[in-house]
CHARMM-style PDB file with segment names, atoms N, HN, CA, C and O in Angstrom:
ATOM      1  N   UNK     1      -3.715  -8.130  11.881  1.00  0.00      PROA
ATOM      2  CA  UNK     1      -4.180  -7.354  11.057  1.00  0.00      PROA
ATOM      3  C   UNK     1      -4.880  -5.963  10.055  1.00  0.00      PROA
ATOM      4  O   UNK     1      -6.082  -6.026   9.801  1.00  0.00      PROA
ATOM      5  N   UNK     2      -4.175  -4.924   9.603  1.00  0.00      PROA
ATOM      6  HN  UNK     2      -3.198  -4.873   9.810  1.00  0.00      PROA
ATOM      7  CA  UNK     2      -5.568  -3.698   9.770  1.00  0.00      PROA
ATOM      8  C   UNK     2      -5.156  -4.127   8.075  1.00  0.00      PROA
ATOM      9  O   UNK     2      -4.214  -4.697   7.525  1.00  0.00      PROA
ATOM     10  N   UNK     3      -6.831  -3.306   7.515  1.00  0.00      PROA
ATOM     11  HN  UNK     3      -7.597  -2.843   7.961  1.00  0.00      PROA
ATOM     12  CA  UNK     3      -6.000  -3.300   6.266  1.00  0.00      PROA
ATOM     13  C   UNK     3      -4.732  -2.560   5.275  1.00  0.00      PROA
ATOM     14  O   UNK     3      -4.536  -2.796   4.082  1.00  0.00      PROA
ATOM     15  N   UNK     4      -4.190  -1.894   5.890  1.00  0.00      PROA
ATOM     16  HN  UNK     4      -4.349  -1.702   6.859  1.00  0.00      PROA
ATOM     17  CA  UNK     4      -3.373  -1.059   5.276  1.00  0.00      PROA
ATOM     18  C   UNK     4      -2.391  -2.092   5.459  1.00  0.00      PROA
ATOM     19  O   UNK     4      -1.884  -2.252   4.350  1.00  0.00      PROA
ATOM     20  N   UNK     5      -1.947  -2.748   6.151  1.00  0.00      PROA
ATOM     21  HN  UNK     5      -2.360  -2.618   7.053  1.00  0.00      PROA
ATOM     22  CA  UNK     5      -1.015  -4.019   6.417  1.00  0.00      PROA
ATOM     23  C   UNK     5      -1.177  -4.159   5.173  1.00  0.00      PROA
ATOM     24  O   UNK     5      -0.585  -3.883   4.130  1.00  0.00      PROA
ATOM     25  N   UNK     6      -2.216  -4.705   5.548  1.00  0.00      PROA
ATOM     26  HN  UNK     6      -2.697  -4.929   6.395  1.00  0.00      PROA
ATOM     27  CA  UNK     6      -2.154  -6.292   4.463  1.00  0.00      PROA
ATOM     28  C   UNK     6      -2.017  -5.278   2.917  1.00  0.00      PROA
ATOM     29  O   UNK     6      -1.431  -5.473   1.852  1.00  0.00      PROA
ATOM     30  N   UNK     7      -2.608  -4.501   3.280  1.00  0.00      PROA
ATOM     31  HN  UNK     7      -3.084  -4.343   4.145  1.00  0.00      PROA
ATOM     32  CA  UNK     7      -1.696  -4.459   0.759  1.00  0.00      PROA
ATOM     33  C   UNK     7      -0.717  -4.091   1.105  1.00  0.00      PROA
ATOM     34  O   UNK     7       0.062  -4.357   0.189  1.00  0.00      PROA
ATOM     35  N   UNK     8       0.140  -3.313   2.385  1.00  0.00      PROA
ATOM     36  HN  UNK     8      -0.492  -3.097   3.128  1.00  0.00      PROA
ATOM     37  CA  UNK     8       1.885  -2.489   2.075  1.00  0.00      PROA
ATOM     38  C   UNK     8       2.265  -3.806   1.734  1.00  0.00      PROA
ATOM     39  O   UNK     8       2.942  -3.889   0.709  1.00  0.00      PROA
ATOM     40  N   UNK     9       1.914  -5.221   2.534  1.00  0.00      PROA
ATOM     41  HN  UNK     9       1.364  -5.154   3.367  1.00  0.00      PROA
ATOM     42  CA  UNK     9       2.468  -6.576   2.372  1.00  0.00      PROA
ATOM     43  C   UNK     9       2.545  -7.370   1.088  1.00  0.00      PROA
ATOM     44  O   UNK     9       3.566  -7.901   0.650  1.00  0.00      PROA
ATOM     45  N   UNK    10       0.923  -7.395   0.344  1.00  0.00      PROA
ATOM     46  HN  UNK    10       0.094  -6.964   0.700  1.00  0.00      PROA
ATOM     47  CA  UNK    10       0.789  -7.421  -1.110  1.00  0.00      PROA
ATOM     48  C   UNK    10       1.380  -7.182  -2.133  1.00  0.00      PROA
ATOM     49  O   UNK    10       1.760  -7.675  -3.195  1.00  0.00      PROA
ATOM     50  N   UNK    11       1.352  -5.764  -1.198  1.00  0.00      PROA
ATOM     51  HN  UNK    11       1.043  -5.363  -0.336  1.00  0.00      PROA
ATOM     52  CA  UNK    11       2.389  -4.717  -2.476  1.00  0.00      PROA
ATOM     53  C   UNK    11       4.706  -5.325  -2.716  1.00  0.00      PROA
ATOM     54  O   UNK    11       5.598  -5.439  -3.556  1.00  0.00      PROA
ATOM     55  N   UNK    12       4.449  -5.456  -1.460  1.00  0.00      PROA
ATOM     56  HN  UNK    12       3.724  -5.363  -0.777  1.00  0.00      PROA
ATOM     57  CA  UNK    12       5.723  -6.376  -1.173  1.00  0.00      PROA
ATOM     58  C   UNK    12       6.216  -7.773  -1.785  1.00  0.00      PROA
ATOM     59  O   UNK    12       7.367  -8.179  -1.943  1.00  0.00      PROA
ATOM     60  N   UNK    13       4.884  -8.436  -2.108  1.00  0.00      PROA
ATOM     61  HN  UNK    13       3.949  -8.107  -1.980  1.00  0.00      PROA
ATOM     62  CA  UNK    13       5.108  -9.998  -2.352  1.00  0.00      PROA
ATOM     63  C   UNK    13       4.623  -9.391  -4.049  1.00  0.00      PROA
ATOM     64  O   UNK    13       4.815 -10.262  -4.897  1.00  0.00      PROA
ATOM     65  N   UNK    14       4.222  -8.470  -4.440  1.00  0.00      PROA
ATOM     66  HN  UNK    14       4.066  -7.762  -3.751  1.00  0.00      PROA
ATOM     67  CA  UNK    14       3.825  -8.550  -5.911  1.00  0.00      PROA
ATOM     68  C   UNK    14       5.396  -8.243  -6.461  1.00  0.00      PROA
ATOM     69  O   UNK    14       6.091  -8.971  -7.170  1.00  0.00      PROA
ATOM     70  N   UNK    15       5.836  -6.425  -5.680  1.00  0.00      PROA
ATOM     71  HN  UNK    15       5.271  -5.834  -5.104  1.00  0.00      PROA
ATOM     72  CA  UNK    15       7.061  -5.758  -6.526  1.00  0.00      PROA
ATOM     73  C   UNK    15       8.109  -7.092  -6.530  1.00  0.00      PROA
ATOM     74  O   UNK    15       8.785  -7.189  -7.554  1.00  0.00      PROA
ATOM     75  N   UNK    16       8.307  -8.099  -5.523  1.00  0.00      PROA
ATOM     76  HN  UNK    16       7.757  -8.020  -4.691  1.00  0.00      PROA
ATOM     77  CA  UNK    16       9.129  -8.600  -5.583  1.00  0.00      PROA
ATOM     78  C   UNK    16       9.283  -9.384  -6.270  1.00  0.00      PROA
ATOM     79  O   UNK    16      10.423  -9.624  -6.667  1.00  0.00      PROA
ATOM     80  N   UNK    17       8.238 -10.084  -6.682  1.00  0.00      PROA
ATOM     81  HN  UNK    17       7.312  -9.888  -6.360  1.00  0.00      PROA
ATOM     82  CA  UNK    17       7.951 -10.955  -8.216  1.00  0.00      PROA
ATOM     83  C   UNK    17       8.814 -10.158  -9.891  1.00  0.00      PROA
ATOM     84  O   UNK    17       9.396 -10.578 -10.891  1.00  0.00      PROA
ATOM     85  N   UNK    18       8.500  -9.174  -9.456  1.00  0.00      PROA
ATOM     86  HN  UNK    18       8.027  -8.833  -8.643  1.00  0.00      PROA
ATOM     87  CA  UNK    18       9.378  -8.538 -10.662  1.00  0.00      PROA
ATOM     88  C   UNK    18      11.126  -8.433 -10.880  1.00  0.00      PROA
ATOM     89  O   UNK    18      12.113  -8.638 -10.173  1.00  0.00      PROA
ATOM     90  N   UNK    19      10.945  -8.129 -11.848  1.00  0.00      PROA
ATOM     91  HN  UNK    19      10.143  -7.962 -12.423  1.00  0.00      PROA
ATOM     92  CA  UNK    19      13.197  -8.031 -12.873  1.00  0.00      PROA
ATOM     93  C   UNK    19      12.149  -6.723 -12.894  1.00  0.00      PROA
ATOM     94  O   UNK    19      10.922  -6.631 -12.930  1.00  0.00      PROA
ATOM     95  N   UNK    20      13.108  -5.884 -12.861  1.00  0.00      PROA
ATOM     96  HN  UNK    20      14.105  -5.960 -12.832  1.00  0.00      PROA
ATOM     97  CA  UNK    20      13.152  -4.209 -13.360  1.00  0.00      PROA
ATOM     98  C   UNK    20      14.553  -4.678 -14.194  1.00  0.00      PROA
ATOM     99  O   UNK    20      15.441  -5.348 -13.666  1.00  0.00      PROA
ATOM    100  N   UNK    21      14.585  -4.157 -15.719  1.00  0.00      PROA
ATOM    101  HN  UNK    21      13.864  -3.612 -16.148  1.00  0.00      PROA
ATOM    102  CA  UNK    21      15.773  -3.116 -16.450  1.00  0.00      PROA
ATOM    103  C   UNK    21      15.581  -2.461 -17.544  1.00  0.00      PROA
ATOM    104  O   UNK    21      14.683  -2.192 -18.342  1.00  0.00      PROA
ATOM    105  N   UNK    22      16.919  -2.242 -17.313  1.00  0.00      PROA
ATOM    106  HN  UNK    22      17.648  -2.461 -16.664  1.00  0.00      PROA
ATOM    107  CA  UNK    22      16.613  -0.562 -18.828  1.00  0.00      PROA
ATOM    108  C   UNK    22      16.290  -1.252 -20.047  1.00  0.00      PROA
ATOM    109  O   UNK    22      16.711  -2.320 -20.491  1.00  0.00      PROA
ATOM    110  N   UNK    23      15.464  -0.431 -20.496  1.00  0.00      PROA
ATOM    111  HN  UNK    23      15.123   0.437 -20.136  1.00  0.00      PROA
ATOM    112  CA  UNK    23      14.809  -0.586 -22.612  1.00  0.00      PROA
ATOM    113  C   UNK    23      15.750  -0.496 -22.722  1.00  0.00      PROA
ATOM    114  O   UNK    23      16.020  -1.073 -23.775  1.00  0.00      PROA
ATOM    115  N   UNK    24      17.249   0.186 -21.985  1.00  0.00      PROA
ATOM    116  HN  UNK    24      17.030   0.655 -21.130  1.00  0.00      PROA
ATOM    117  CA  UNK    24      17.565   0.513 -24.275  1.00  0.00      PROA
ATOM    118  C   UNK    24      19.718   0.597 -22.553  1.00  0.00      PROA
ATOM    119  O   UNK    24      19.686   0.790 -21.338  1.00  0.00      PROA
ATOM    120  N   UNK    25      20.640   0.409 -23.237  1.00  0.00      PROA
ATOM    121  HN  UNK    25      20.666   0.252 -24.224  1.00  0.00      PROA
ATOM    122  CA  UNK    25      21.541   0.451 -22.823  1.00  0.00      PROA
ATOM    123  C   UNK    25      22.155   1.551 -22.287  1.00  0.00      PROA
ATOM    124  O   UNK    25      22.006   2.537 -23.009  1.00  0.00      PROA
ATOM    125  N   UNK    26      23.012   1.827 -20.944  1.00  0.00      PROA
ATOM    126  HN  UNK    26      23.133   1.026 -20.358  1.00  0.00      PROA
ATOM    127  CA  UNK    26      23.092   2.407 -20.164  1.00  0.00      PROA
ATOM    128  C   UNK    26      23.279   4.087 -21.509  1.00  0.00      PROA
ATOM    129  O   UNK    26      22.731   5.147 -21.813  1.00  0.00      PROA
ATOM    130  N   UNK    27      24.408   3.236 -21.833  1.00  0.00      PROA
ATOM    131  HN  UNK    27      24.853   2.375 -21.586  1.00  0.00      PROA
ATOM    132  CA  UNK    27      25.639   4.188 -22.871  1.00  0.00      PROA
ATOM    133  C   UNK    27      24.387   4.808 -23.610  1.00  0.00      PROA
ATOM    134  O   UNK    27      24.586   6.016 -23.732  1.00  0.00      PROA
ATOM    135  N   UNK    28      23.455   4.522 -24.024  1.00  0.00      PROA
ATOM    136  HN  UNK    28      23.292   3.540 -23.925  1.00  0.00      PROA
ATOM    137  CA  UNK    28      22.454   5.814 -24.283  1.00  0.00      PROA
ATOM    138  C   UNK    28      21.598   6.596 -23.959  1.00  0.00      PROA
ATOM    139  O   UNK    28      21.157   7.466 -24.710  1.00  0.00      PROA
ATOM    140  N   UNK    29      21.348   6.464 -23.158  1.00  0.00      PROA
ATOM    141  HN  UNK    29      21.706   5.757 -22.547  1.00  0.00      PROA
ATOM    142  CA  UNK    29      21.572   7.507 -21.972  1.00  0.00      PROA
ATOM    143  C   UNK    29      22.212   8.608 -21.467  1.00  0.00      PROA
ATOM    144  O   UNK    29      23.320   8.552 -20.934  1.00  0.00      PROA
ATOM    145  N   UNK    30      21.418   9.838 -21.643  1.00  0.00      PROA
ATOM    146  HN  UNK    30      20.518   9.884 -22.076  1.00  0.00      PROA
ATOM    147  CA  UNK    30      22.901  11.094 -21.327  1.00  0.00      PROA
ATOM    148  C   UNK    30      21.625  12.200 -20.965  1.00  0.00      PROA
ATOM    149  O   UNK    30      20.451  12.243 -21.335  1.00  0.00      PROA
ATOM    150  N   UNK    31      22.317  12.928 -20.205  1.00  0.00      PROA
ATOM    151  HN  UNK    31      23.270  12.893 -19.905  1.00  0.00      PROA
ATOM    152  CA  UNK    31      21.291  13.999 -19.143  1.00  0.00      PROA
ATOM    153  C   UNK    31      21.479  15.656 -20.048  1.00  0.00      PROA
ATOM    154  O   UNK    31      22.374  16.368 -20.503  1.00  0.00      PROA
ATOM    155  N   UNK    32      20.396  15.636 -19.950  1.00  0.00      PROA
ATOM    156  HN  UNK    32      19.669  15.057 -19.581  1.00  0.00      PROA
ATOM    157  CA  UNK    32      20.806  17.995 -19.929  1.00  0.00      PROA
ATOM    158  C   UNK    32      21.087  18.888 -19.269  1.00  0.00      PROA
ATOM    159  O   UNK    32      20.376  18.978 -18.269  1.00  0.00      PROA
ATOM    160  N   UNK    33      22.214  20.007 -19.421  1.00  0.00      PROA
ATOM    161  HN  UNK    33      22.792  19.934 -20.234  1.00  0.00      PROA
ATOM    162  CA  UNK    33      22.226  20.377 -17.837  1.00  0.00      PROA
ATOM    163  C   UNK    33      20.696  21.737 -18.007  1.00  0.00      PROA
ATOM    164  O   UNK    33      20.249  22.330 -18.989  1.00  0.00      PROA
ATOM    165  N   UNK    34      20.279  21.755 -16.389  1.00  0.00      PROA
ATOM    166  HN  UNK    34      20.642  21.273 -15.592  1.00  0.00      PROA
ATOM    167  CA  UNK    34      18.784  22.389 -17.661  1.00  0.00      PROA
ATOM    168  C   UNK    34      18.589  23.559 -15.305  1.00  0.00      PROA
ATOM    169  O   UNK    34      19.330  24.064 -14.462  1.00  0.00      PROA
ATOM    170  N   UNK    35      17.734  23.400 -15.441  1.00  0.00      PROA
ATOM    171  HN  UNK    35      17.132  22.990 -16.126  1.00  0.00      PROA
ATOM    172  CA  UNK    35      17.178  23.718 -14.454  1.00  0.00      PROA
ATOM    173  C   UNK    35      16.701  22.346 -13.110  1.00  0.00      PROA
ATOM    174  O   UNK    35      16.525  22.438 -11.895  1.00  0.00      PROA
ATOM    175  N   UNK    36      16.638  21.340 -13.930  1.00  0.00      PROA
ATOM    176  HN  UNK    36      16.781  21.265 -14.917  1.00  0.00      PROA
ATOM    177  CA  UNK    36      15.931  20.148 -13.716  1.00  0.00      PROA
ATOM    178  C   UNK    36      16.763  19.359 -14.315  1.00  0.00      PROA
ATOM    179  O   UNK    36      17.282  20.075 -15.172  1.00  0.00      PROA
ATOM    180  N   UNK    37      17.417  17.833 -14.424  1.00  0.00      PROA
ATOM    181  HN  UNK    37      16.996  17.252 -13.728  1.00  0.00      PROA
ATOM    182  CA  UNK    37      18.210  17.316 -15.353  1.00  0.00      PROA
ATOM    183  C   UNK    37      17.278  15.414 -15.848  1.00  0.00      PROA
ATOM    184  O   UNK    37      16.959  14.307 -15.416  1.00  0.00      PROA
ATOM    185  N   UNK    38      17.284  16.548 -17.325  1.00  0.00      PROA
ATOM    186  HN  UNK    38      17.544  17.448 -17.677  1.00  0.00      PROA
ATOM    187  CA  UNK    38      16.412  15.003 -17.777  1.00  0.00      PROA
ATOM    188  C   UNK    38      16.979  14.281 -18.692  1.00  0.00      PROA
ATOM    189  O   UNK    38      17.476  14.822 -19.680  1.00  0.00      PROA
ATOM    190  N   UNK    39      16.999  12.805 -18.499  1.00  0.00      PROA
ATOM    191  HN  UNK    39      16.596  12.366 -17.697  1.00  0.00      PROA
ATOM    192  CA  UNK    39      17.272  11.812 -19.619  1.00  0.00      PROA
ATOM    193  C   UNK    39      16.910  12.094 -20.956  1.00  0.00      PROA
ATOM    194  O   UNK    39      16.049  12.947 -21.170  1.00  0.00      PROA
ATOM    195  N   UNK    40      17.685  11.234 -22.273  1.00  0.00      PROA
ATOM    196  HN  UNK    40      18.385  10.541 -22.100  1.00  0.00      PROA
ATOM    197  CA  UNK    40      17.338  11.311 -22.940  1.00  0.00      PROA
ATOM    198  C   UNK    40      18.003  10.253 -23.317  1.00  0.00      PROA
ATOM    199  O   UNK    40      18.650   9.493 -22.597  1.00  0.00      PROA
ATOM    200  N   UNK    41      17.807  10.193 -24.713  1.00  0.00      PROA
ATOM    201  HN  UNK    41      17.281  10.811 -25.298  1.00  0.00      PROA
ATOM    202  CA  UNK    41      18.079   8.938 -25.677  1.00  0.00      PROA
ATOM    203  C   UNK    41      19.386   9.677 -26.278  1.00  0.00      PROA
ATOM    204  O   UNK    41      19.051  10.841 -26.494  1.00  0.00      PROA
ATOM    205  N   UNK    42      20.698   9.483 -26.624  1.00  0.00      PROA
ATOM    206  HN  UNK    42      20.971   8.537 -26.448  1.00  0.00      PROA
ATOM    207  CA  UNK    42      21.958   9.643 -27.002  1.00  0.00      PROA
ATOM    208  C   UNK    42      21.730   9.670 -28.654  1.00  0.00      PROA
ATOM    209  O   UNK    42      22.043  10.661 -29.313  1.00  0.00      PROA
ATOM    210  N   UNK    43      21.203   8.581 -29.195  1.00  0.00      PROA
ATOM    211  HN  UNK    43      20.949   7.776 -28.659  1.00  0.00      PROA
ATOM    212  CA  UNK    43      20.590   8.597 -30.250  1.00  0.00      PROA
ATOM    213  C   UNK    43      19.760   8.850 -31.062  1.00  0.00      PROA
ATOM    214  O   UNK    43      19.876   8.755 -32.283  1.00  0.00      PROA
ATOM    215  N   UNK    44      18.011   9.514 -29.902  1.00  0.00      PROA
ATOM    216  HN  UNK    44      17.917   9.591 -28.910  1.00  0.00      PROA
ATOM    217  CA  UNK    44      16.959  10.223 -30.229  1.00  0.00      PROA
ATOM    218  C   UNK    44      17.585  11.595 -29.769  1.00  0.00      PROA
ATOM    219  O   UNK    44      16.799  11.962 -28.895  1.00  0.00      PROA
ATOM    220  N   UNK    45      18.113  12.109 -29.827  1.00  0.00      PROA
ATOM    221  HN  UNK    45      18.751  11.810 -30.536  1.00  0.00      PROA
ATOM    222  CA  UNK    45      18.532  13.627 -28.285  1.00  0.00      PROA
ATOM    223  C   UNK    45      17.256  14.347 -28.982  1.00  0.00      PROA
ATOM    224  O   UNK    45      16.371  14.611 -28.167  1.00  0.00      PROA
ATOM    225  N   UNK    46      16.886  14.842 -30.763  1.00  0.00      PROA
ATOM    226  HN  UNK    46      17.604  14.628 -31.425  1.00  0.00      PROA
ATOM    227  CA  UNK    46      15.349  15.267 -30.359  1.00  0.00      PROA
ATOM    228  C   UNK    46      14.541  15.600 -29.529  1.00  0.00      PROA
ATOM    229  O   UNK    46      14.114  16.489 -28.791  1.00  0.00      PROA
ATOM    230  N   UNK    47      14.411  13.916 -30.126  1.00  0.00      PROA
ATOM    231  HN  UNK    47      14.757  13.195 -30.726  1.00  0.00      PROA
ATOM    232  CA  UNK    47      12.914  13.451 -29.547  1.00  0.00      PROA
ATOM    233  C   UNK    47      11.883  13.229 -27.932  1.00  0.00      PROA
ATOM    234  O   UNK    47      10.915  12.669 -27.417  1.00  0.00      PROA
ATOM    235  N   UNK    48      13.269  14.374 -27.690  1.00  0.00      PROA
ATOM    236  HN  UNK    48      14.055  14.829 -28.109  1.00  0.00      PROA
ATOM    237  CA  UNK    48      12.364  15.115 -26.310  1.00  0.00      PROA
ATOM    238  C   UNK    48      12.699  14.319 -25.294  1.00  0.00      PROA
ATOM    239  O   UNK    48      13.611  13.540 -25.569  1.00  0.00      PROA
ATOM    240  N   UNK    49      11.904  14.194 -23.297  1.00  0.00      PROA
ATOM    241  HN  UNK    49      11.162  14.828 -23.074  1.00  0.00      PROA
ATOM    242  CA  UNK    49      12.686  13.534 -22.525  1.00  0.00      PROA
ATOM    243  C   UNK    49      12.313  12.437 -23.241  1.00  0.00      PROA
ATOM    244  O   UNK    49      11.562  12.535 -24.212  1.00  0.00      PROA
ATOM    245  N   UNK    50      12.837  11.233 -22.798  1.00  0.00      PROA
ATOM    246  HN  UNK    50      13.447  11.153 -22.010  1.00  0.00      PROA
ATOM    247  CA  UNK    50      12.314   9.805 -22.918  1.00  0.00      PROA
ATOM    248  C   UNK    50      11.477   8.844 -21.092  1.00  0.00      PROA
ATOM    249  OT1 UNK    50      11.044   7.693 -21.144  1.00  0.00      PROA
TER     250      UNK     50
END
């Protein structure tokens, strides 16, 4: 097994060990229409991209 395969296997094991969740409730996330949609927090719309 080559070094690249070992690195991929290690990353796979490490990533599976974590649990990912949103930092804020889904209801607090909105989007703005522009060239690219940018997420923002609804309770802080002027704080910029989050």
